N, C-alpha and C positions, 0 to 999 in steps of 0.2 A: 467451419460448420456450415452446412448447406441449407439450413432453415428447416430441416425435417427433424423428426424426433422419433426414436425407436417406438414402435407400437402405433405410430400414426396419431397419437393424442397430442393436442397442443395445450397451451396454458389456459384455454377457454373453459367454459363450464362443462363442455362434453369431456375435456381432458382430465377432469377431476374424478371421474368414475361414476358409473351406475346412475347418472341423472341426479345424483345428490350433490348439491353445491358444497364444495369443500372436502369431499370424501377422500381425495388423494392429494390434498394441499401440501402436506409435508413432503410427499415424494416429488411433486412438481417443483417445490421450492428448493429441495435438496439438489435437484437437477440444475435449477437456475444458479444456485450458489456454486456448484461445481464448475459450471460454465464460466463464471466470472472470477473465481479464485485464481490468483496467479500461483502457479506451481513453482515460483522462483524461491530458491532456498534463501533464507536470511543469513546463511553462512557465506560471507563473501571471501574472496581471496585476500591474502596478505597485502597484495598490491593495491587492492581497492581500498582497504583500510588506510594504507599509507597515503594514497592519493587524496582520500577524503580529509585526513588530518592535515596534510599540506594545504589543501584548498581552504579549509576553515581557518587555519592559522594565518593564511595570507590576508584574510579579512581583518582579524584582530586576535590578540592573545586570548587564550582560553585555558581553563583547567580541564582535566580528563572527563569529569562528569558532564561539563558543558559540551564537550565534543560529542559524547555519546548521545545526549539529548538533542543536540542540533542535527545530527545525522538522522535520528529517528523522525524529527519534525520535518526535515526537508524531504525525506523519502515518503512522507505521508503515513508513517507508522509501519511501513513495509520492511524496513531494515533498521534494527537496533543492535549495533555491534556490542559485544560483551566487553566488560572491563578486561577480561583475559585476552582480548585481541587489541584493544586500544592502548593499554598501558605498556605492554611490551613493544608496540610500535613506537610509542613516544620515547621509550628508552633507546630503541634502535636509532631513531632519528637524532637523539641527543648524542649518542655514540658516534654518529656520522658527522656531527657538527652542524646539522641542519636546523636544530632548535636548541633553545636554552630554557632552563626552568628557573624561575624566581619563586621564593617561598614568601608567602604573606598570610598571616593569620592561620598558620598550620596547613596551608593549601598551596600546592605547586601550580603556578600558572606558566604555561608554555608559550613561547613566542619564536617566530622564525629568526634565524640569523641571516646575514647577507647571503651566504651560500644557500640557506633554506629558501629564501625569497627567489633566488635564481632557479632552484629546483622546482618550486611551485609554478613559476612562470613557464618552465620547460614542459610541464605536464600538458599534453595535448588532449583535446576532446572534452566532452562534458564531464562534470563532476560525477562520481560513482552513484550518488543517490538519485541522479536524474534518470537512471535506468528504470526507476520505479515510477516515473512521472510525477514525483513529488506529491502524490496524492491529489494534485490539482490539474495536471496535464491530461492529455487524452488517454494515457495508459493507466492513470490512477483513479480518476473521478468516476468513470462509468462503472467499473467493478465495485467500487465502494458504494455507490448509490444502489446498485443491484443487490448487494449483500444486505444493505440496510432495509431495502424494500422487502426482501425475503424474510428478514427478522420481524418486521412489522406484520407481515401476512401470517407468519407462524404464530405470533402473539394473538391475532384475531382468531385463528383456528383454535388455539388452546382455551381462550377465555370468552370468545364472542358467542352471542346467541345465534340461532339458525338464521335470523333476519340479518344480523351483522355480517355473518359469513357470506350470505348471498350478496349483500351490498359490496363486500370486499372483492368477490369474484367479478362483479360488474366493473368495479374500478380497475382491476387488473386486466380485464378484457379490453377496456377502453385504453389503458396505458399501452398494451401490446399493439393495438391498431395505430395509435399515435406514433409509436416508435417506428413502425413500418412506414408510416406517412412521411416521417423525417427522411428515411432512406430514399423514398420515392420522390422527394423534393416538393411535396405538396404543402 
């Protein structure tokens, strides 16, 4: 993105239309949201699920639901594999002799075998969930913060008074200036 915006309007008070603070707030924040949303599919390849399962089981034995929630947490909520992708992967890894399941309290817990540990160590590169920045890295934190800001501004637009909307526009104008100051190194 080159810093320009179609139509020449920015996110400042003039960019919200007709001199009325907040008049185009929904449109401006829809644009902001679309700029930040990662268009990454949450459907990962079989190899990514396999790599993620091996990486997690290298840390400790887990049951299937733990694996699903751990991947979701580590990806900052950007990737939540379905049971329909995790459980067949677990079965495949068991068939290959890389993991073994033990049943306790009606729940299967999966652990790596010696061959599985070697396979996990042979995996090169970052864990698959790191492609999403883990919700905390440079790829995940800024988009998440931008979306949360857009949601808060939309709430002010829906329920705020004229004065509150004007104050929100001033805050957003200041935030925009401060973000550009960060890039400028000020």
